[in-house]
Residue, then its C-alpha position, 0 to 999 in steps of 0.5 A: m184643258a184640251d184632251a190630248n186623246n183628240l189627236l188621235a182623230l187626226l191620225q185616222r183615214p190618212l188621205e180623207p180631208t179632215f172634215l170628214p167624221k172620224d170614229d165611225g161618223k161619231t166624231v168631227i173636227d170643226l175647222p176654221d174656214e182658213f184651215l180648208t185647202d184651196r179645193y174646199r174653201p169656196i164650198g166650206a159652209d156646205l161641207q161643214s153642215r153635210f158631214s157633221n149633223d150626226a156627230e156625237q162628239r165635236i172637237p173645236v179647233r182654234q185659229v192659230t197663226t199658220p206654220d211655214l210648211t216650206f220644209a216639205n216642198g217637193i215631198d208630194r202629198r200622194g207621193s211616197f215618204s222614206l226615212f232613208v231619203p235625206k231630204h225626207r229625213d230633214a222634212a220629218a225632223a223639221l215637223i217633229n220640232l214644229f210639233i214639239q215646240q207648240p206650248d200646249v195640246a190645244t195649240l198643237m191640235s191646231v197646228a197639226t190639224y192645218c198641217r194634215d191636209r197639206l203634208n204627205p200622210v206618211l210624213f204627217q203621221y210619223g211627225l205627229a207620232v214621234a212628237v205625241q211620244h216625246r211630249e210630256d203633255t201627250k206621252n200617254v196618248n196611245i199611238p194606234s197600230i200602223v197596220s190599221l192606218f196603212p194597211d196597204q204597207f202590210v197586206d195583200p192589196a187584192v183584199f182591199p176591193k173585197l173589204r170595200e165592197e163588204g163594207a159598202v154593201v153589208q150592215q155592220e152586224n152581218r159583215m164577213v171577215i175577209d181572209i188575207p192569203p199567206n204566201y201570195t208573193a212567190s210559189d214554192r219554186e223559190d227557196e226563199q219562200r220558206l221564210a215568207y211566214f217570217r219576212e212577211d208577218i204583220g207584227v214583225n214589220m210593225h215592230h221594225w216601224h215602231w222601233h224607229l219611231v221610238y228611236p228616230g235618227d234625225g229631229p230635236d236632240a232631246v228626242v234622238r239623244k237617248d241612253r245607249r241608242g247607238e248600241l240598241f240600233f246594233y243589238m235590236h238588228s243583231q238579234l233580228i238577223a239571229r232569229y232569222n238564221m235560227d228559222r232558216f236552219c229550221a227550214k233546211l236553209k243555210k244561214v244568210r250570206h252577207l252582202t259584202n261585195f257590192r259589185e256582184p249581182i244580187v241572186e235573190g229577187y222579190f216581187p212584193k205584190m203591194i200597192r201604195s193606196s196614196n197614188n195607186r201605184a205598185y211597190p217595184a219588184r227587184a228581178a234576180n241577178i240585178s247589181l247595185q248602181d249609182i243613184d242619181r234621183i232627181d225627184n228627191g235629191t238622193i245622190v249616192s254611188v256604190n263607191d260611196l258605200e265601199r269607202w264608208r264601209d272601208r273607213i269604218h273598218e279602218a277606225i275599228d281596227q285602229g280602235f278610234v273614230l275621229d270627230a269633225a275637229g279631228n279628235r279621237i274617240q275611243l272604241d272602248e268596251v263600254k262606249g265604243i258599241d254605242v259610238l259605232g251604232d251612231v256612225v254606222e246608222a248615221s243618225s244625227l248623233t254621228p260624230n263625223r258624217q263627212l268622213y264616215g258618211s251614212l252607210h246603213n241608210m244609204g245602202h237602203n236607198v241604193i238597194s231600194y232604187i236599184h230598178d230605176p237608179d236615175y228616175r228614168y222611168l218615173e218609179d218609186y222606191g222598192v220595199m227596202g226604202d221603207v222601215t214598214t216594208a223593208m223586212r219583207d225582202p230577203i235582201f234586208y237580211r243580207w244587208h243587215g248581215m253585213i251591218d252586223g258583221i262590222f259591229r262583230r268586228h269591233k266586238d271581236l277585238l275586245t278581250p274575252y270576259t274574265a272569270q270575275q265578269l262572268g261568274n256570281p260566286g255563292v250562286t249555282v244554277s242547277s237545272v234549267g227548263v221549259q214546260l208547256t202550260r197544258p197538263n200532262t205534257p212532256a218536259n223541254v218540248l215546245l209546240t208551234f202551229w199556224q194561228r188565224s187572227q183578225v185585224d180591223l182595217a176600217a181606219g185605214l180605208d180612205f173613203g171606205p165604209q163606216g163601222n169595222v171591217f175585219a181581215s183575217f191573217t195566218h201567222l206562226q204561233h207557239a203554245p204557252f209555256s213557262f221557263r223553270v230555273e232552279v237556283n241555289n243561293e249559298s251565301g246564307a243571306a238574301r241577294k239579288g241577281t239578274l236571270r238571263i235566258w237564251i236559246a240557240p240552235k245546236v246544228d246548221e241546215r245540214g244537221t252539222a253541229l255548230s262550233f261555240r264560235e259559230q253558235r255564239q252568233y245565233f244566241v237569241e235573248m228570251d227573257t232577262s228579269t231581276v230575281t230575288l234569291n232566298p238562302g238555299m234553293n229557289t225555284i223561279v218560273r217565268r211565263s213565256d208571255q212575261s218575256s222582256v223581249t216581247i209584247p202581247y198580241e193586243r198591243t201589236f195590233r191595237a185598234i183605233g178610235t175612242k171607244s177602243v181605249p180601255t177604261n179600267a186603270n190597269d187595262l189602260a196601263q197595259f194599253r199604253f206606252c209605244g207598242c214597241g216590242w218583238p211580237q209575242h207570236m214570234l218568240v219561239p223559232k218554228g221547229s219542224p214536224e219531227g222536231v229541232q233541237f235547241d240549246l236553252f241557256a240560263m245564267v244568273s248574273d251579279y246584280e251589283q255589276d248589272s244594276v242601273e241607278q235610277e228610280l223605277d216605278p214597278n207599275a210603269p206601263c208597258n215596260d215589259a219589252h225593254s230588251f229591244c226598246g229600253l225604258r221610256d224616259k230612262k236609262y237602259p235597265d242593265r248595265r252590261s253590254m247588250g248581248y252579254p255573255f255571248d257578244r264577246r269572243t272567248e279563248d280558243t280552249v272554249r269549243t262547245l257551249q259546255d266548255f263555256i258553262t263548266p267554269n261557271a256554276n251560275m250558268k246552266s244549259a238543257t236540250v229543248q226540242v221545238k215541234f211544228n204542227n202544220t194546222v191552222i188554229a183560230r184566235t179565240 
């Protein structure tokens, strides 16, 4: 049986020919001569002997019937690839289908090897990564961190010449770490630059890419049709906006102004300072005060008008107000309180599950396109899309949050039409939460105070430096980090018998950027999920302690930035289980808002809801690898593990009499809040 991990060799150094050695020169893929491209076939024998002498591992690739790749015609091997461009999405769906259909790993290895040197590398990597995650015989293969494969999409290109020089001149053991400077896209004259640490965080952008890898919008139905996929699209992006606004308040910036008027100039500019290594062209900038224009791109067939966006948005609003969408046959699909948000998510994103693309269009995806081609809407200047055209780079641009704020507003329009939760839906008779708080792990620290600071970490970029040095080449980058802490919740079970509950912990800002207190109606939009867990309550008082690194939202640094290559895979069974799954999850280092040097106060909220109303009937393996970031990513091959609406209990409006968080909590003994303070220390600490 072929080793599924051999597929990982195909992911390294995406633009290098497949016959070049992988894994620091230790692994060679033995190609049939017919698999070589036209350029290399005449000198195939010389190449195979030249590059394979020192190999410790040889991966044989058997001859197969070569697949028809005409679905990718027009997508240049050294051009750009975007999941927002319909032609590119169709090609990706066809490629995923091709890889999924292969009968076994050995055949998949052969077909993928043939495809690798003939397709755009980002298309190839995406198609293979999605297929590997969804095939039964490959789903335990560890997809490497995308920053190590395509560093050009995440880091300042000024470091690449330094990395290549260091790797070419200096022996492995003496190589220096090359530092990626923070804040390289604008000066502090630009107010939005105060949030650059958030928008340009490598882990944040990798989370966005990996989520779309786990939840592709097009492809085989079995791959796309996952439990509550549309609702998860809403919830994950909604939480991004809430987190971003929370950090904006810390930086004394007002909340994101939603991009609701498609005709007015966009005041914010963005100059990404990034280069596509495939063709050595810069990602185009977007100057300030440019307006959206109709797109007619002859290079990839993308045609969409601003009027299209307005029409689709208005039709979706109308459907929400009427309480139903129409499918392609004219049948009504009710937007009820259980399935409505899920249907709406499929409509707004416009995944292949949308019930009526002709009527409701593709608002989310085409909006990304209209913004990303704003500088060259008709291909007059032969410019490619800007950062908004790619899921790996879109979150860098301030306009991403304005666009997704508008998208979130559509979902909230639906949510606000639902009836408020009843006392029965919110309550949990016999359970009283008597206190909630946080405590730093360090001894002798005050309660309910969290600390944030800068941390300098390292990432190995060698696997993405095509035609670069062998061995490791490390770059260091600076990111936000928080001191480790625990949530501590006291719960009294007065029922006289042991029972289960779901502990839900949230945090929200108390005030806006001016220090003005938020009403509960406003604050409700900014609640950020910190952790959700199933707890067993013994009769009497229970003390529940949850460490910050156990959060159901986040994944640890080691999985966000996991290395590539066979020697980087752990051999210990427990470590291997931690290493697996897909790397999907919010980065642990961004769990806590930045705060400020003088301290910013937040409301910490905890509730224990009724497990009977929360639980989902399915077999759960408590030792299943990496099911720890289920809040944003769900569980692999399973139903979403919480029957409640995502965002419960803050996703619906309340009665007008509820004006403060305390008004919301008072009738419900199973809820409690506390004030916590987040203090930021402007120092840089190296990761040990």
